[in-house]
Short mmCIF file of the C-alpha atoms (twelve columns), coordinates in Angstrom:
data_MODEL
# 
_entry.id   MODEL 
# 
loop_
_atom_site.group_PDB 
_atom_site.id 
_atom_site.type_symbol 
_atom_site.label_atom_id 
_atom_site.label_alt_id 
_atom_site.label_comp_id 
_atom_site.label_asym_id 
_atom_site.label_seq_id 
_atom_site.Cartn_x 
_atom_site.Cartn_y 
_atom_site.Cartn_z 
_atom_site.pdbx_PDB_model_num 
ATOM 1   C CA . UNK A 1   -2.262  -21.458 14.543 1 
ATOM 2   C CA . UNK A 2   -2.943  -17.847 13.592 1 
ATOM 3   C CA . UNK A 3   -5.656  -16.044 11.663 1 
ATOM 4   C CA . UNK A 4   -4.407  -13.286 9.382  1 
ATOM 5   C CA . UNK A 5   -6.853  -10.551 8.423  1 
ATOM 6   C CA . UNK A 6   -5.504  -8.324  5.687  1 
ATOM 7   C CA . UNK A 7   -7.406  -5.272  4.459  1 
ATOM 8   C CA . UNK A 8   -5.914  -4.349  1.089  1 
ATOM 9   C CA . UNK A 9   -6.647  -2.493  -2.119 1 
ATOM 10  C CA . UNK A 10  -8.855  -4.573  -4.462 1 
ATOM 11  C CA . UNK A 11  -6.359  -4.227  -7.304 1 
ATOM 12  C CA . UNK A 12  -3.667  -5.922  -5.173 1 
ATOM 13  C CA . UNK A 13  -5.627  -9.106  -4.423 1 
ATOM 14  C CA . UNK A 14  -4.349  -11.169 -7.352 1 
ATOM 15  C CA . UNK A 15  -0.674  -10.409 -6.705 1 
ATOM 16  C CA . UNK A 16  -1.085  -11.192 -2.990 1 
ATOM 17  C CA . UNK A 17  -2.917  -14.418 -3.800 1 
ATOM 18  C CA . UNK A 18  -0.255  -15.495 -6.320 1 
ATOM 19  C CA . UNK A 19  2.570   -14.788 -3.855 1 
ATOM 20  C CA . UNK A 20  0.801   -16.752 -1.102 1 
ATOM 21  C CA . UNK A 21  0.402   -19.670 -3.522 1 
ATOM 22  C CA . UNK A 22  4.168   -19.541 -4.077 1 
ATOM 23  C CA . UNK A 23  4.538   -20.015 -0.292 1 
ATOM 24  C CA . UNK A 24  2.272   -23.060 -0.456 1 
ATOM 25  C CA . UNK A 25  -0.754  -21.261 1.006  1 
ATOM 26  C CA . UNK A 26  -3.739  -21.897 -1.220 1 
ATOM 27  C CA . UNK A 27  -6.617  -21.566 1.245  1 
ATOM 28  C CA . UNK A 28  -8.030  -18.106 1.825  1 
ATOM 29  C CA . UNK A 29  -11.300 -16.227 1.983  1 
ATOM 30  C CA . UNK A 30  -11.751 -13.017 0.001  1 
ATOM 31  C CA . UNK A 31  -14.474 -10.529 0.985  1 
ATOM 32  C CA . UNK A 32  -15.269 -7.182  -0.648 1 
ATOM 33  C CA . UNK A 33  -15.728 -4.556  2.070  1 
ATOM 34  C CA . UNK A 34  -16.018 -0.798  2.544  1 
ATOM 35  C CA . UNK A 35  -13.950 1.035   5.111  1 
ATOM 36  C CA . UNK A 36  -11.709 3.872   6.064  1 
ATOM 37  C CA . UNK A 37  -8.427  4.254   7.858  1 
ATOM 38  C CA . UNK A 38  -6.318  7.214   8.861  1 
ATOM 39  C CA . UNK A 39  -7.142  9.042   5.632  1 
ATOM 40  C CA . UNK A 40  -10.836 9.164   6.681  1 
ATOM 41  C CA . UNK A 41  -11.964 8.740   3.098  1 
ATOM 42  C CA . UNK A 42  -11.302 11.064  0.187  1 
ATOM 43  C CA . UNK A 43  -12.632 14.401  -1.046 1 
ATOM 44  C CA . UNK A 44  -13.177 15.110  -4.717 1 
ATOM 45  C CA . UNK A 45  -14.240 18.721  -5.014 1 
ATOM 46  C CA . UNK A 46  -17.257 19.073  -2.749 1 
ATOM 47  C CA . UNK A 47  -17.931 15.331  -2.724 1 
ATOM 48  C CA . UNK A 48  -16.677 13.446  0.339  1 
ATOM 49  C CA . UNK A 49  -16.467 9.653   0.186  1 
ATOM 50  C CA . UNK A 50  -15.792 8.429   3.690  1 
ATOM 51  C CA . UNK A 51  -15.753 4.652   3.050  1 
ATOM 52  C CA . UNK A 52  -13.637 3.256   0.250  1 
ATOM 53  C CA . UNK A 53  -13.774 -0.172  -1.396 1 
ATOM 54  C CA . UNK A 54  -11.236 -2.583  0.092  1 
ATOM 55  C CA . UNK A 55  -10.769 -6.326  0.134  1 
ATOM 56  C CA . UNK A 56  -10.535 -8.363  3.315  1 
ATOM 57  C CA . UNK A 57  -8.453  -11.530 3.157  1 
ATOM 58  C CA . UNK A 58  -8.849  -14.180 5.856  1 
ATOM 59  C CA . UNK A 59  -5.980  -16.647 5.975  1 
ATOM 60  C CA . UNK A 60  -5.474  -19.358 8.591  1 
ATOM 61  C CA . UNK A 61  -1.817  -20.338 8.912  1 
ATOM 62  C CA . UNK A 62  0.420   -22.430 11.110 1 
ATOM 63  C CA . UNK A 63  2.569   -20.447 13.529 1 
ATOM 64  C CA . UNK A 64  5.860   -21.126 11.752 1 
ATOM 65  C CA . UNK A 65  4.582   -19.459 8.539  1 
ATOM 66  C CA . UNK A 66  3.311   -16.232 10.080 1 
ATOM 67  C CA . UNK A 67  6.366   -14.042 9.428  1 
ATOM 68  C CA . UNK A 68  6.611   -15.154 5.780  1 
ATOM 69  C CA . UNK A 69  2.888   -14.636 5.236  1 
ATOM 70  C CA . UNK A 70  2.899   -11.199 6.859  1 
ATOM 71  C CA . UNK A 71  5.905   -9.993  4.848  1 
ATOM 72  C CA . UNK A 72  4.560   -11.468 1.611  1 
ATOM 73  C CA . UNK A 73  1.238   -9.673  2.003  1 
ATOM 74  C CA . UNK A 74  2.970   -6.406  2.887  1 
ATOM 75  C CA . UNK A 75  5.310   -6.585  -0.086 1 
ATOM 76  C CA . UNK A 76  2.608   -7.480  -2.594 1 
ATOM 77  C CA . UNK A 77  -0.053  -5.070  -1.256 1 
ATOM 78  C CA . UNK A 78  2.326   -2.093  -1.055 1 
ATOM 79  C CA . UNK A 79  1.804   0.871   -3.370 1 
ATOM 80  C CA . UNK A 80  3.390   3.525   -1.162 1 
ATOM 81  C CA . UNK A 81  0.191   5.550   -1.059 1 
ATOM 82  C CA . UNK A 82  -2.235  6.278   1.747  1 
ATOM 83  C CA . UNK A 83  -4.828  3.504   1.906  1 
ATOM 84  C CA . UNK A 84  -2.552  0.518   1.273  1 
ATOM 85  C CA . UNK A 85  -4.284  -1.286  4.140  1 
ATOM 86  C CA . UNK A 86  -3.580  -3.127  7.365  1 
ATOM 87  C CA . UNK A 87  -2.615  -6.617  8.487  1 
ATOM 88  C CA . UNK A 88  -4.014  -8.037  11.720 1 
ATOM 89  C CA . UNK A 89  -2.840  -11.299 13.268 1 
ATOM 90  C CA . UNK A 90  -5.027  -13.099 15.787 1 
ATOM 91  C CA . UNK A 91  -4.611  -16.323 17.727 1 
ATOM 92  C CA . UNK A 92  -6.635  -19.152 16.221 1 
ATOM 93  C CA . UNK A 93  -7.745  -21.555 18.929 1 
ATOM 94  C CA . UNK A 94  -9.127  -24.344 16.797 1 
ATOM 95  C CA . UNK A 95  -9.867  -25.414 13.247 1 
ATOM 96  C CA . UNK A 96  -11.940 -28.300 11.913 1 
ATOM 97  C CA . UNK A 97  -12.361 -29.573 8.376  1 
ATOM 98  C CA . UNK A 98  -16.094 -30.122 8.023  1 
ATOM 99  C CA . UNK A 99  -15.847 -32.931 5.465  1 
ATOM 100 C CA . UNK A 100 -13.487 -35.173 7.471  1 
ATOM 101 C CA . UNK A 101 -13.728 -33.890 11.037 1 
ATOM 102 C CA . UNK A 102 -9.939  -33.432 11.068 1 
ATOM 103 C CA . UNK A 103 -8.876  -30.872 13.663 1 
ATOM 104 C CA . UNK A 104 -5.890  -28.652 14.368 1 
ATOM 105 C CA . UNK A 105 -3.201  -27.502 11.916 1 
ATOM 106 C CA . UNK A 106 -3.951  -30.421 9.594  1 
ATOM 107 C CA . UNK A 107 -7.425  -28.985 9.028  1 
ATOM 108 C CA . UNK A 108 -5.970  -25.833 7.492  1 
# 
C-alpha cells in the first residue's frame, strides 16, 4: 500500500477528484493549506505573499494502482504554470477500517 500526498492548486481539485473516481478511487482526504515551493510566493507591486493557498490531497492506494494515480493527478492538476504543485508517494505500513476492524488493502 502507498500513501499519495498531492499538493495542488485549489481550482484543480474537482477535476483531479473526478478523474480518480473514473479510476475507481473514491476515498480521499482534502485539506486546505498554505505553502510555497520554488517560486517562494508572489510579489504584487510592493506586496509580497510568501505562502499561497493550496490543497493537500491524501489518498491511500494499493501498490498496483500507484502509477495510474500519479499520472492521473499530474495530468489533471497541470496548468503549465509555476505553482502547479507536487506529488509525494510514501510507503503505507498498515490501514484499518474503524467500523469493521478490517485491515490491510481491503480497509482502503
